[in-house]
C-alpha positions in Angstrom: 7.1 6.7 13.1 6.5 2.8 12.9 6.7 0.8 9.4 3.0 -0.1 9.5 2.3 3.6 10.1 4.6 4.0 6.8 3.3 1.7 4.7 -0.3 2.8 5.3 0.3 6.5 4.4 2.4 4.9 1.1 -0.4 3.3 0.3 -3.1 5.5 1.1 -1.0 8.7 -1.0 -0.4 6.4 -4.1 -4.5 4.8 -4.6 -5.1 8.4 -4.2 -2.0 9.8 -7.0 -3.6 6.8 -8.8 -7.6 8.1 -8.2 -8.3 4.8 -7.5 -10.5 3.1 -4.8 -9.8 0.7 -2.2 -12.2 -1.7 -4.3 -10.5 -1.3 -7.2 -7.0 -2.0 -6.0 -8.4 -5.0 -4.2 -9.5 -6.0 -7.6 -6.4 -6.0 -9.0 -4.5 -6.8 -6.4 -6.6 -9.9 -5.3 -7.8 -9.2 -2.3 -10.3 -8.4 -0.4 -11.6 -4.7 -0.1 -11.5 -5.3 3.5 -8.4 -6.1 4.3 -7.1 -3.4 2.2 -9.6 -0.9 4.0 -7.5 -2.6 7.8 -4.3 -2.1 6.0 -4.5 0.9 5.4 -6.1 1.8 9.0 -2.5 0.3 10.3 -5.2 -2.5 11.8 -3.2 -5.2 9.7 0.1 -6.9 9.3 0.9 -8.3 6.2 3.3 -10.8 4.7 5.6 -10.4 1.9 3.3 -12.1 -0.7 0.8 -9.8 0.1 3.1 -6.4 0.4 4.3 -8.2 -3.3 0.3 -8.0 -4.6 -0.7 -4.5 -3.2 2.6 -3.1 -5.2 2.0 -4.8 -8.0 -1.5 -3.4 -8.2 -0.4 -0.1 -7.2 1.9 -0.1 -10.1 5.4 0.4 -7.9 7.9 -1.7 -6.4 7.3 -3.3 -3.5 9.7 -2.1 -1.8 9.5 1.6 -1.9 6.3 1.1 0.2 8.4 0.5 2.5 9.9 4.1 2.8 9.7 7.0 4.2 8.2 9.8 1.8 11.1 11.7 2.5 13.6 9.3 1.2 11.3 8.2 -1.3 11.2 11.8 -3.2 15.3 12.0 -3.2 15.2 8.5 -5.5 
């Protein structure tokens, strides 16, 4: 599984846990909704700065978005 796939899956999962739309995450992170959509569809490579913005919007530490779900569950 690629890191991009893991990251996209974790974003989608956390966004759904918070019951937030892509638009809400975009607004909280200062990014555009279509950017969030393309990240979730694995169509974008991200800068560390944008990873931090998304993590802040999702209320998690940035590194957790890069962990496979199995590893996150054991933390």
